[in-house]
C-alpha positions as CSV (number, residue, x, y, z in Angstrom):
1,M,100.0,57.0,77.3
2,R,99.9,60.2,79.3
3,A,96.1,59.9,79.4
4,D,96.5,56.4,80.9
5,L,98.9,57.7,83.5
6,I,96.5,60.5,84.4
7,A,93.7,58.0,84.8
8,S,95.8,55.7,87.0
9,L,97.4,58.2,89.4
10,P,94.4,58.9,91.7
11,D,94.1,55.2,92.5
12,L,97.9,54.8,92.9
13,L,98.4,57.8,95.1
14,E,95.9,57.1,97.7
15,P,96.4,58.5,101.3
16,D,98.0,55.3,102.7
17,V,100.5,55.2,99.9
18,I,101.6,58.8,100.2
19,A,101.3,59.2,104.0
20,H,105.0,59.3,104.6
21,L,106.0,61.2,101.5
22,P,106.6,64.9,101.1
23,P,103.5,67.1,100.8
24,S,104.2,67.6,97.1
25,F,103.1,64.0,96.5
26,N,99.5,64.9,97.5
27,V,97.6,65.1,94.3
28,S,94.1,65.9,93.3
29,E,92.4,65.3,90.0
30,Q,92.5,69.0,89.3
31,N,96.3,69.2,89.2
32,L,97.4,65.8,87.8
33,V,99.1,67.4,84.7
34,A,101.0,69.9,86.9
35,W,101.9,67.1,89.4
36,I,103.4,65.0,86.6
37,A,105.4,68.0,85.3
38,E,106.7,68.9,88.8
39,R,107.9,65.3,89.5
40,S,109.6,65.3,86.1
41,L,111.5,68.4,87.0
42,E,112.7,66.9,90.2
43,A,113.7,63.4,88.9
44,D,113.5,60.9,86.1
45,V,110.2,59.1,86.7
46,F,109.7,55.5,85.7
47,L,106.4,53.6,85.7
48,I,106.3,50.3,87.4
49,K,103.7,48.0,85.7
50,D,102.3,44.6,86.4
51,G,104.1,42.1,84.2
52,V,100.8,40.4,83.2
53,S,98.1,43.0,83.1
54,L,100.4,46.0,82.4
55,N,98.5,48.0,85.0
56,L,100.4,50.8,86.8
57,I,101.4,49.5,90.2
58,G,104.0,52.0,91.2
59,L,106.5,54.7,90.4
60,M,110.3,54.9,90.6
61,F,112.2,58.2,90.9
62,L,115.8,58.7,90.1
63,T,117.1,62.2,91.0
64,R,119.5,64.0,88.8
65,P,123.0,64.0,90.1
66,I,123.8,66.7,92.7
67,N,127.3,66.8,94.0
68,A,127.8,63.3,92.5
69,D,124.8,61.9,94.6
70,V,121.9,60.3,92.9
71,H,118.8,59.2,95.0
72,L,116.4,56.4,94.1
73,G,112.9,56.4,95.4
74,Y,109.8,54.4,94.7
75,L,106.3,53.9,95.7
76,L,104.0,50.9,95.2
77,G,100.3,51.0,95.1
78,K,98.4,49.5,98.1
79,S,96.9,46.8,95.8
80,V,100.4,45.1,95.6
81,W,101.5,45.6,99.2
82,G,102.4,42.3,100.9
83,K,102.6,40.4,97.6
84,G,106.4,40.0,97.5
85,I,107.1,42.0,94.4
């Protein structure tokens, strides 16, 4: 499963998708394993998959509680933009 995630991330995290996200979301193929580990330290990370093909179409992040606050974030791949999901 981790190999599938590593293979899917470069297509998902293309420049238009991460343009307004923190610099830590910029990923290259050389640091995919480290990128996954860093995001996992910051939040619980959930995969968003297409219900039919099971292809990765996005990520959801749920930060760990800090002062009783939890933050939810997500990103969707450009291939699903404007499709009403």
